A tleap script that builds the chain and sets N, CA, C and O, in Angstrom:
source leaprc.protein.ff14SB
mol = sequence {
  NMET ARG ARG GLU LYS GLY SER THR LEU LEU
  GLU VAL LEU VAL ALA LEU ALA LEU LEU GLY
  ILE VAL SER VAL LEU PHE LEU SER GLY ILE
  ALA ASN SER SER SER ALA ARG VAL THR ALA
  ASP THR ARG VAL SER ALA LYS ILE LEU ALA
  GLU SER LEU MET GLU ASN ILE LYS LYS GLN
  SER TYR ASP LEU SER TYR ASP VAL THR ILE
  PRO PRO GLU PHE PRO GLY TYR SER ALA ASN
  VAL THR VAL GLU ASN MET ALA ASN GLY ASN
  ILE GLN LYS LEU ILE ILE VAL ILE GLU HIE
  LEU ASP ARG GLU VAL LEU THR LEU GLU SER
  PHE LYS VAL GLU CARG
}
set mol.1.N position { 117.809 -8.310 183.416 }
set mol.1.CA position { 118.216 -7.227 182.569 }
set mol.1.C position { 119.459 -6.525 183.079 }
set mol.1.O position { 120.155 -5.868 182.305 }
set mol.2.N position { 119.746 -6.646 184.340 }
set mol.2.CA position { 120.896 -5.937 184.897 }
set mol.2.C position { 122.206 -6.479 184.352 }
set mol.2.O position { 123.205 -5.760 184.347 }
set mol.3.N position { 122.235 -7.694 183.905 }
set mol.3.CA position { 123.479 -8.271 183.435 }
set mol.3.C position { 123.726 -8.017 181.948 }
set mol.3.O position { 124.788 -8.368 181.433 }
set mol.4.N position { 122.776 -7.420 181.260 }
set mol.4.CA position { 122.949 -7.143 179.834 }
set mol.4.C position { 123.937 -6.011 179.639 }
set mol.4.O position { 123.941 -5.024 180.375 }
set mol.5.N position { 124.770 -6.179 178.633 }
set mol.5.CA position { 125.733 -5.134 178.312 }
set mol.5.C position { 125.164 -4.274 177.196 }
set mol.5.O position { 124.395 -4.744 176.358 }
set mol.6.N position { 125.562 -2.985 177.201 }
set mol.6.CA position { 125.086 -2.065 176.172 }
set mol.6.C position { 124.694 -0.744 176.800 }
set mol.6.O position { 124.820 -0.568 178.012 }
set mol.7.N position { 124.219 0.189 175.985 }
set mol.7.CA position { 123.861 1.525 176.457 }
set mol.7.C position { 122.351 1.659 176.474 }
set mol.7.O position { 121.635 1.114 175.634 }
set mol.8.N position { 121.916 2.380 177.432 }
set mol.8.CA position { 120.497 2.678 177.489 }
set mol.8.C position { 120.235 3.944 176.702 }
set mol.8.O position { 121.160 4.681 176.361 }
set mol.9.N position { 118.987 4.186 176.422 }
set mol.9.CA position { 118.608 5.386 175.690 }
set mol.9.C position { 119.016 6.632 176.459 }
set mol.9.O position { 119.435 7.618 175.853 }
set mol.10.N position { 118.904 6.609 177.750 }
set mol.10.CA position { 119.266 7.756 178.576 }
set mol.10.C position { 120.771 8.046 178.472 }
set mol.10.O position { 121.160 9.210 178.379 }
set mol.11.N position { 121.598 7.042 178.487 }
set mol.11.CA position { 123.040 7.246 178.361 }
set mol.11.C position { 123.403 7.845 177.008 }
set mol.11.O position { 124.264 8.720 176.925 }
set mol.12.N position { 122.755 7.381 175.956 }
set mol.12.CA position { 123.015 7.904 174.612 }
set mol.12.C position { 122.595 9.367 174.534 }
set mol.12.O position { 123.319 10.179 173.958 }
set mol.13.N position { 121.455 9.720 175.094 }
set mol.13.CA position { 120.979 11.100 175.075 }
set mol.13.C position { 121.914 12.024 175.863 }
set mol.13.O position { 122.172 13.145 175.427 }
set mol.14.N position { 122.413 11.585 176.988 }
set mol.14.CA position { 123.359 12.387 177.777 }
set mol.14.C position { 124.652 12.596 176.994 }
set mol.14.O position { 125.203 13.697 176.981 }
set mol.15.N position { 125.138 11.536 176.338 }
set mol.15.CA position { 126.360 11.651 175.551 }
set mol.15.C position { 126.170 12.624 174.386 }
set mol.15.O position { 127.060 13.423 174.097 }
set mol.16.N position { 125.030 12.561 173.723 }
set mol.16.CA position { 124.753 13.482 172.620 }
set mol.16.C position { 124.635 14.926 173.115 }
set mol.16.O position { 125.098 15.851 172.448 }
set mol.17.N position { 124.024 15.116 174.270 }
set mol.17.CA position { 123.910 16.463 174.831 }
set mol.17.C position { 125.295 17.027 175.156 }
set mol.17.O position { 125.571 18.188 174.857 }
set mol.18.N position { 126.153 16.230 175.755 }
set mol.18.CA position { 127.516 16.683 176.050 }
set mol.18.C position { 128.291 16.985 174.768 }
set mol.18.O position { 129.017 17.977 174.705 }
set mol.19.N position { 128.146 16.158 173.771 }
set mol.19.CA position { 128.802 16.398 172.491 }
set mol.19.C position { 128.297 17.693 171.853 }
set mol.19.O position { 129.082 18.449 171.279 }
set mol.20.N position { 127.013 17.946 171.949 }
set mol.20.CA position { 126.445 19.189 171.420 }
set mol.20.C position { 126.990 20.421 172.131 }
set mol.20.O position { 127.305 21.423 171.488 }
set mol.21.N position { 127.101 20.352 173.453 }
set mol.21.CA position { 127.618 21.488 174.233 }
set mol.21.C position { 129.073 21.766 173.858 }
set mol.21.O position { 129.454 22.920 173.662 }
set mol.22.N position { 129.872 20.731 173.762 }
set mol.22.CA position { 131.284 20.899 173.389 }
set mol.22.C position { 131.383 21.461 171.971 }
set mol.22.O position { 132.227 22.317 171.708 }
set mol.23.N position { 130.546 20.999 171.065 }
set mol.23.CA position { 130.567 21.494 169.685 }
set mol.23.C position { 130.208 22.967 169.617 }
set mol.23.O position { 130.852 23.722 168.889 }
set mol.24.N position { 129.204 23.389 170.352 }
set mol.24.CA position { 128.791 24.792 170.357 }
set mol.24.C position { 129.911 25.670 170.913 }
set mol.24.O position { 130.186 26.733 170.358 }
set mol.25.N position { 130.553 25.251 171.983 }
set mol.25.CA position { 131.660 26.020 172.552 }
set mol.25.C position { 132.823 26.127 171.566 }
set mol.25.O position { 133.425 27.190 171.418 }
set mol.26.N position { 133.128 25.036 170.905 }
set mol.26.CA position { 134.218 25.035 169.937 }
set mol.26.C position { 133.919 25.964 168.764 }
set mol.26.O position { 134.778 26.749 168.362 }
set mol.27.N position { 132.715 25.881 168.217 }
set mol.27.CA position { 132.357 26.716 167.071 }
set mol.27.C position { 132.265 28.193 167.438 }
set mol.27.O position { 132.614 29.051 166.627 }
set mol.28.N position { 131.804 28.499 168.639 }
set mol.28.CA position { 131.755 29.912 169.036 }
set mol.28.C position { 133.168 30.467 169.227 }
set mol.28.O position { 133.414 31.639 168.942 }
set mol.29.N position { 134.083 29.648 169.698 }
set mol.29.CA position { 135.483 30.068 169.808 }
set mol.29.C position { 136.091 30.354 168.449 }
set mol.29.O position { 136.838 31.320 168.295 }
set mol.30.N position { 135.784 29.532 167.468 }
set mol.30.CA position { 136.277 29.760 166.112 }
set mol.30.C position { 135.680 31.041 165.540 }
set mol.30.O position { 136.388 31.815 164.896 }
set mol.31.N position { 134.409 31.271 165.763 }
set mol.31.CA position { 133.764 32.486 165.252 }
set mol.31.C position { 134.360 33.738 165.884 }
set mol.31.O position { 134.580 34.733 165.194 }
set mol.32.N position { 134.623 33.701 167.182 }
set mol.32.CA position { 135.222 34.863 167.859 }
set mol.32.C position { 136.633 35.129 167.351 }
set mol.32.O position { 136.990 36.282 167.110 }
set mol.33.N position { 137.424 34.104 167.188 }
set mol.33.CA position { 138.793 34.317 166.711 }
set mol.33.C position { 138.795 34.809 165.272 }
set mol.33.O position { 139.669 35.587 164.889 }
set mol.34.N position { 137.850 34.378 164.483 }
set mol.34.CA position { 137.761 34.831 163.099 }
set mol.34.C position { 137.415 36.317 163.030 }
set mol.34.O position { 138.019 37.057 162.253 }
set mol.35.N position { 136.453 36.756 163.830 }
set mol.35.CA position { 136.088 38.178 163.819 }
set mol.35.C position { 137.212 39.036 164.400 }
set mol.35.O position { 137.412 40.167 163.958 }
set mol.36.N position { 137.938 38.520 165.371 }
set mol.36.CA position { 139.076 39.262 165.931 }
set mol.36.C position { 140.177 39.407 164.894 }
set mol.36.O position { 140.831 40.448 164.827 }
set mol.37.N position { 140.387 38.390 164.096 }
set mol.37.CA position { 141.398 38.458 163.039 }
set mol.37.C position { 141.027 39.492 161.991 }
set mol.37.O position { 141.889 40.241 161.532 }
set mol.38.N position { 139.759 39.547 161.604 }
set mol.38.CA position { 139.307 40.529 160.615 }
set mol.38.C position { 139.478 41.940 161.163 }
set mol.38.O position { 139.917 42.830 160.435 }
set mol.39.N position { 139.140 42.160 162.423 }
set mol.39.CA position { 139.299 43.475 163.038 }
set mol.39.C position { 140.769 43.877 163.094 }
set mol.39.O position { 141.111 45.024 162.808 }
set mol.40.N position { 141.627 42.951 163.456 }
set mol.40.CA position { 143.063 43.243 163.519 }
set mol.40.C position { 143.615 43.551 162.131 }
set mol.40.O position { 144.422 44.469 161.985 }
set mol.41.N position { 143.199 42.809 161.117 }
set mol.41.CA position { 143.649 43.084 159.751 }
set mol.41.C position { 143.210 44.462 159.295 }
set mol.41.O position { 143.974 45.171 158.640 }
set mol.42.N position { 141.994 44.848 159.631 }
set mol.42.CA position { 141.477 46.169 159.253 }
set mol.42.C position { 142.289 47.263 159.916 }
set mol.42.O position { 142.645 48.245 159.266 }
set mol.43.N position { 142.589 47.114 161.199 }
set mol.43.CA position { 143.365 48.132 161.913 }
set mol.43.C position { 144.798 48.231 161.385 }
set mol.43.O position { 145.333 49.333 161.264 }
set mol.44.N position { 145.415 47.112 161.075 }
set mol.44.CA position { 146.780 47.138 160.545 }
set mol.44.C position { 146.798 47.812 159.177 }
set mol.44.O position { 147.677 48.629 158.904 }
set mol.45.N position { 145.846 47.484 158.321 }
set mol.45.CA position { 145.771 48.123 157.011 }
set mol.45.C position { 145.527 49.619 157.142 }
set mol.45.O position { 146.112 50.409 156.402 }
set mol.46.N position { 144.662 50.018 158.082 }
set mol.46.CA position { 144.393 51.444 158.296 }
set mol.46.C position { 145.644 52.168 158.790 }
set mol.46.O position { 145.900 53.304 158.392 }
set mol.47.N position { 146.414 51.527 159.644 }
set mol.47.CA position { 147.640 52.142 160.152 }
set mol.47.C position { 148.658 52.325 159.038 }
set mol.47.O position { 149.278 53.384 158.936 }
set mol.48.N position { 148.837 51.320 158.212 }
set mol.48.CA position { 149.763 51.421 157.087 }
set mol.48.C position { 149.330 52.540 156.145 }
set mol.48.O position { 150.158 53.332 155.696 }
set mol.49.N position { 148.034 52.604 155.847 }
set mol.49.CA position { 147.509 53.643 154.966 }
set mol.49.C position { 147.716 55.028 155.565 }
set mol.49.O position { 148.169 55.937 154.870 }
set mol.50.N position { 147.394 55.203 156.836 }
set mol.50.CA position { 147.527 56.509 157.488 }
set mol.50.C position { 148.980 56.970 157.515 }
set mol.50.O position { 149.261 58.136 157.239 }
set mol.51.N position { 149.893 56.083 157.840 }
set mol.51.CA position { 151.309 56.457 157.875 }
set mol.51.C position { 151.821 56.814 156.486 }
set mol.51.O position { 152.620 57.738 156.340 }
set mol.52.N position { 151.374 56.098 155.478 }
set mol.52.CA position { 151.772 56.395 154.105 }
set mol.52.C position { 151.249 57.764 153.677 }
set mol.52.O position { 151.981 58.558 153.085 }
set mol.53.N position { 149.981 58.036 153.979 }
set mol.53.CA position { 149.403 59.333 153.629 }
set mol.53.C position { 150.101 60.465 154.370 }
set mol.53.O position { 150.333 61.530 153.798 }
set mol.54.N position { 150.440 60.244 155.642 }
set mol.54.CA position { 151.116 61.275 156.425 }
set mol.54.C position { 152.479 61.589 155.828 }
set mol.54.O position { 152.860 62.756 155.737 }
set mol.55.N position { 153.211 60.572 155.423 }
set mol.55.CA position { 154.529 60.799 154.815 }
set mol.55.C position { 154.397 61.555 153.498 }
set mol.55.O position { 155.212 62.429 153.202 }
set mol.56.N position { 153.374 61.226 152.703 }
set mol.56.CA position { 153.154 61.939 151.442 }
set mol.56.C position { 152.817 63.402 151.688 }
set mol.56.O position { 153.282 64.273 150.953 }
set mol.57.N position { 152.019 63.683 152.707 }
set mol.57.CA position { 151.667 65.070 153.035 }
set mol.57.C position { 152.905 65.833 153.487 }
set mol.57.O position { 153.097 66.989 153.109 }
set mol.58.N position { 153.734 65.198 154.284 }
set mol.58.CA position { 154.935 65.874 154.773 }
set mol.58.C position { 155.920 66.178 153.648 }
set mol.58.O position { 156.710 67.114 153.762 }
set mol.59.N position { 155.886 65.406 152.567 }
set mol.59.CA position { 156.757 65.656 151.420 }
set mol.59.C position { 156.254 66.809 150.555 }
set mol.59.O position { 157.031 67.420 149.821 }
set mol.60.N position { 154.954 67.107 150.641 }
set mol.60.CA position { 154.391 68.194 149.835 }
set mol.60.C position { 154.827 69.544 150.388 }
set mol.60.O position { 155.251 69.656 151.539 }
set mol.61.N position { 154.716 70.563 149.548 }
set mol.61.CA position { 155.057 71.907 150.017 }
set mol.61.C position { 154.023 72.364 151.046 }
set mol.61.O position { 152.887 71.891 151.064 }
set mol.62.N position { 154.447 73.292 151.898 }
set mol.62.CA position { 153.621 73.800 152.995 }
set mol.62.C position { 152.384 74.481 152.412 }
set mol.62.O position { 152.509 75.373 151.572 }
set mol.63.N position { 151.187 74.068 152.850 }
set mol.63.CA position { 149.940 74.603 152.303 }
set mol.63.C position { 148.881 74.608 153.402 }
set mol.63.O position { 149.104 74.084 154.494 }
set mol.64.N position { 147.722 75.207 153.100 }
set mol.64.CA position { 146.632 75.260 154.083 }
set mol.64.C position { 145.768 74.002 154.059 }
set mol.64.O position { 145.087 73.699 155.039 }
set mol.65.N position { 145.790 73.270 152.948 }
set mol.65.CA position { 145.039 72.017 152.858 }
set mol.65.C position { 145.815 71.067 151.944 }
set mol.65.O position { 146.638 71.498 151.136 }
set mol.66.N position { 145.544 69.791 152.083 }
set mol.66.CA position { 146.270 68.771 151.329 }
set mol.66.C position { 145.277 67.773 150.751 }
set mol.66.O position { 144.306 67.384 151.400 }
set mol.67.N position { 145.544 67.373 149.520 }
set mol.67.CA position { 144.732 66.349 148.877 }
set mol.67.C position { 145.413 64.997 149.057 }
set mol.67.O position { 146.628 64.877 148.904 }
set mol.68.N position { 144.631 64.001 149.378 }
set mol.68.CA position { 145.166 62.650 149.524 }
set mol.68.C position { 144.442 61.720 148.565 }
set mol.68.O position { 143.256 61.890 148.283 }
set mol.69.N position { 145.173 60.744 148.076 }
set mol.69.CA position { 144.607 59.743 147.178 }
set mol.69.C position { 144.806 58.373 147.807 }
set mol.69.O position { 145.916 58.002 148.186 }
set mol.70.N position { 143.725 57.638 147.908 }
set mol.70.CA position { 143.788 56.291 148.481 }
set mol.70.C position { 144.260 55.336 147.381 }
set mol.70.O position { 143.642 55.269 146.318 }
set mol.71.N position { 145.348 54.596 147.626 }
set mol.71.CA position { 145.822 53.628 146.619 }
set mol.71.C position { 144.788 52.520 146.388 }
set mol.71.O position { 143.992 52.217 147.277 }
set mol.72.N position { 144.802 51.925 145.205 }
set mol.72.CA position { 143.816 50.876 144.903 }
set mol.72.C position { 143.973 49.616 145.760 }
set mol.72.O position { 143.073 48.776 145.793 }
set mol.73.N position { 145.117 49.478 146.458 }
set mol.73.CA position { 145.300 48.306 147.321 }
set mol.73.C position { 144.436 48.365 148.575 }
set mol.73.O position { 144.374 47.393 149.329 }
set mol.74.N position { 143.768 49.494 148.807 }
set mol.74.CA position { 142.958 49.672 150.014 }
set mol.74.C position { 141.493 49.913 149.646 }
set mol.74.O position { 140.985 51.013 149.864 }
set mol.75.N position { 140.807 48.919 149.098 }
set mol.75.CA position { 139.395 49.119 148.734 }
set mol.75.C position { 138.531 49.245 149.990 }
set mol.75.O position { 138.730 48.531 150.973 }
set mol.76.N position { 137.580 50.159 149.937 }
set mol.76.CA position { 136.667 50.360 151.061 }
set mol.76.C position { 137.174 51.336 152.098 }
set mol.76.O position { 136.452 51.656 153.042 }
set mol.77.N position { 138.407 51.824 151.950 }
set mol.77.CA position { 138.974 52.771 152.910 }
set mol.77.C position { 138.813 54.188 152.386 }
set mol.77.O position { 138.845 54.427 151.179 }
set mol.78.N position { 138.638 55.120 153.309 }
set mol.78.CA position { 138.611 56.544 152.979 }
set mol.78.C position { 139.391 57.287 154.050 }
set mol.78.O position { 139.561 56.795 155.166 }
set mol.79.N position { 139.868 58.486 153.696 }
set mol.79.CA position { 140.685 59.268 154.621 }
set mol.79.C position { 140.212 60.714 154.627 }
set mol.79.O position { 139.920 61.288 153.578 }
set mol.80.N position { 140.140 61.291 155.811 }
set mol.80.CA position { 139.828 62.706 155.986 }
set mol.80.C position { 141.027 63.370 156.639 }
set mol.80.O position { 141.515 62.917 157.675 }
set mol.81.N position { 141.501 64.457 156.019 }
set mol.81.CA position { 142.666 65.177 156.541 }
set mol.81.C position { 142.200 66.517 157.080 }
set mol.81.O position { 141.515 67.274 156.393 }
set mol.82.N position { 142.584 66.802 158.330 }
set mol.82.CA position { 142.298 68.088 158.965 }
set mol.82.C position { 143.622 68.773 159.255 }
set mol.82.O position { 144.550 68.163 159.786 }
set mol.83.N position { 143.697 70.061 158.894 }
set mol.83.CA position { 144.909 70.840 159.113 }
set mol.83.C position { 144.582 71.967 160.077 }
set mol.83.O position { 143.672 72.758 159.829 }
set mol.84.N position { 145.322 72.043 161.178 }
set mol.84.CA position { 145.160 73.116 162.164 }
set mol.84.C position { 146.461 73.904 162.225 }
set mol.84.O position { 147.512 73.342 162.533 }
set mol.85.N position { 146.400 75.194 161.936 }
set mol.85.CA position { 147.585 76.039 162.040 }
set mol.85.C position { 147.829 76.388 163.497 }
set mol.85.O position { 146.906 76.738 164.232 }
set mol.86.N position { 149.077 76.288 163.897 }
set mol.86.CA position { 149.444 76.581 165.276 }
set mol.86.C position { 149.758 78.073 165.423 }
set mol.86.O position { 149.649 78.825 164.454 }
set mol.87.N position { 150.138 78.498 166.603 }
set mol.87.CA position { 150.269 79.901 166.997 }
set mol.87.C position { 151.109 80.744 166.049 }
set mol.87.O position { 150.651 81.806 165.627 }
set mol.88.N position { 152.295 80.324 165.703 }
set mol.88.CA position { 153.170 81.180 164.903 }
set mol.88.C position { 152.961 81.020 163.399 }
set mol.88.O position { 153.590 81.749 162.632 }
set mol.89.N position { 152.139 80.134 162.957 }
set mol.89.CA position { 151.856 79.956 161.539 }
set mol.89.C position { 152.865 79.098 160.806 }
set mol.89.O position { 152.657 78.788 159.633 }
set mol.90.N position { 153.941 78.706 161.444 }
set mol.90.CA position { 154.942 77.864 160.814 }
set mol.90.C position { 154.774 76.391 161.156 }
set mol.90.O position { 155.485 75.540 160.622 }
set mol.91.N position { 153.855 76.096 162.025 }
set mol.91.CA position { 153.625 74.708 162.444 }
set mol.91.C position { 152.161 74.359 162.176 }
set mol.91.O position { 151.255 75.135 162.479 }
set mol.92.N position { 151.955 73.193 161.611 }
set mol.92.CA position { 150.606 72.688 161.377 }
set mol.92.C position { 150.423 71.363 162.103 }
set mol.92.O position { 151.320 70.521 162.137 }
set mol.93.N position { 149.253 71.204 162.674 }
set mol.93.CA position { 148.878 69.918 163.258 }
set mol.93.C position { 148.033 69.195 162.211 }
set mol.93.O position { 146.988 69.692 161.792 }
set mol.94.N position { 148.495 68.025 161.799 }
set mol.94.CA position { 147.808 67.226 160.790 }
set mol.94.C position { 147.086 66.071 161.463 }
set mol.94.O position { 147.673 65.335 162.257 }
set mol.95.N position { 145.819 65.920 161.143 }
set mol.95.CA position { 145.020 64.827 161.697 }
set mol.95.C position { 144.427 64.046 160.525 }
set mol.95.O position { 143.704 64.601 159.697 }
set mol.96.N position { 144.739 62.767 160.469 }
set mol.96.CA position { 144.194 61.898 159.430 }
set mol.96.C position { 143.278 60.876 160.101 }
set mol.96.O position { 143.688 60.142 161.000 }
set mol.97.N position { 142.032 60.852 159.641 }
set mol.97.CA position { 141.057 59.880 160.153 }
set mol.97.C position { 140.784 58.877 159.035 }
set mol.97.O position { 140.352 59.247 157.944 }
set mol.98.N position { 141.041 57.618 159.322 }
set mol.98.CA position { 140.829 56.539 158.348 }
set mol.98.C position { 139.514 55.840 158.684 }
set mol.98.O position { 139.259 55.473 159.830 }
set mol.99.N position { 138.684 55.666 157.645 }
set mol.99.CA position { 137.419 54.948 157.794 }
set mol.99.C position { 137.428 53.742 156.857 }
set mol.99.O position { 137.982 53.789 155.759 }
set mol.100.N position { 136.807 52.678 157.315 }
set mol.100.CA position { 136.643 51.481 156.487 }
set mol.100.C position { 135.172 51.123 156.476 }
set mol.100.O position { 134.577 50.832 157.513 }
set mol.101.N position { 134.600 51.149 155.290 }
set mol.101.CA position { 133.172 50.877 155.112 }
set mol.101.C position { 132.331 51.785 156.020 }
set mol.101.O position { 131.426 51.323 156.714 }
set mol.102.N position { 132.648 53.078 156.001 }
set mol.102.CA position { 131.943 54.134 156.747 }
set mol.102.C position { 131.998 53.948 158.261 }
set mol.102.O position { 131.095 54.392 158.971 }
set mol.103.N position { 133.036 53.305 158.754 }
set mol.103.CA position { 133.229 53.144 160.197 }
set mol.103.C position { 134.638 53.597 160.527 }
set mol.103.O position { 135.607 53.119 159.937 }
set mol.104.N position { 134.752 54.524 161.475 }
set mol.104.CA position { 136.066 55.056 161.838 }
set mol.104.C position { 136.920 53.957 162.458 }
set mol.104.O position { 136.500 53.261 163.382 }
set mol.105.N position { 138.140 53.818 161.919 }
set mol.105.CA position { 139.028 52.757 162.370 }
set mol.105.C position { 140.227 53.310 163.120 }
set mol.105.O position { 140.636 52.749 164.137 }
set mol.106.N position { 140.807 54.430 162.619 }
set mol.106.CA position { 142.068 54.905 163.166 }
set mol.106.C position { 142.183 56.412 162.977 }
set mol.106.O position { 141.722 56.963 161.978 }
set mol.107.N position { 142.809 57.071 163.957 }
set mol.107.CA position { 143.137 58.491 163.864 }
set mol.107.C position { 144.626 58.642 164.108 }
set mol.107.O position { 145.160 58.129 165.091 }
set mol.108.N position { 145.301 59.360 163.195 }
set mol.108.CA position { 146.737 59.586 163.305 }
set mol.108.C position { 146.986 61.089 163.314 }
set mol.108.O position { 146.488 61.814 162.452 }
set mol.109.N position { 147.758 61.553 164.294 }
set mol.109.CA position { 148.089 62.970 164.418 }
set mol.109.C position { 149.595 63.144 164.295 }
set mol.109.O position { 150.377 62.322 164.773 }
set mol.110.N position { 149.982 64.238 163.641 }
set mol.110.CA position { 151.389 64.579 163.523 }
set mol.110.C position { 151.506 66.072 163.275 }
set mol.110.O position { 150.500 66.773 163.164 }
set mol.111.N position { 152.742 66.557 163.189 }
set mol.111.CA position { 152.984 67.984 162.985 }
set mol.111.C position { 153.860 68.169 161.759 }
set mol.111.O position { 154.699 67.327 161.441 }
set mol.112.N position { 153.648 69.291 161.076 }
set mol.112.CA position { 154.447 69.652 159.923 }
set mol.112.C position { 154.978 71.060 160.158 }
set mol.112.O position { 154.241 71.945 160.595 }
set mol.113.N position { 156.260 71.262 159.866 }
set mol.113.CA position { 156.906 72.547 160.113 }
set mol.113.C position { 157.352 73.135 158.789 }
set mol.113.O position { 157.941 72.441 157.960 }
set mol.114.N position { 157.071 74.426 158.589 }
set mol.114.CA position { 157.550 75.113 157.393 }
set mol.114.C position { 158.978 75.542 157.624 }
set mol.114.O position { 159.270 76.261 158.580 }
set mol.115.N position { 159.870 75.108 156.757 }
set mol.115.CA position { 161.285 75.429 156.928 }
set mol.115.C position { 161.785 76.264 155.797 }
set mol.115.O position { 162.960 76.631 155.774 }
savepdb mol mol.pdb
quit
């Protein structure tokens, strides 16, 4: 039997086990990169939205509170605007918190000056 060519059952099982391990590692790598891409896309969209809202607020007249409208291109996003008046009353600290599907994604702070 030693001179017969071919694979034994044990060799086939070892090869299948190695193939399974490599497959699991490959698929878990794909799953991790996919979730990282979704997270990065969410953060980039939140940043674009926050900067757009901040610019719109800065264009409005000086007030104690500001209304923001989320464009339809950002489904699932919401924004909370907090206005803090500074010492002399001519400067406001604006804080915009962006949430996506009820999870906080980004906070953007800036200042507005009454001129």
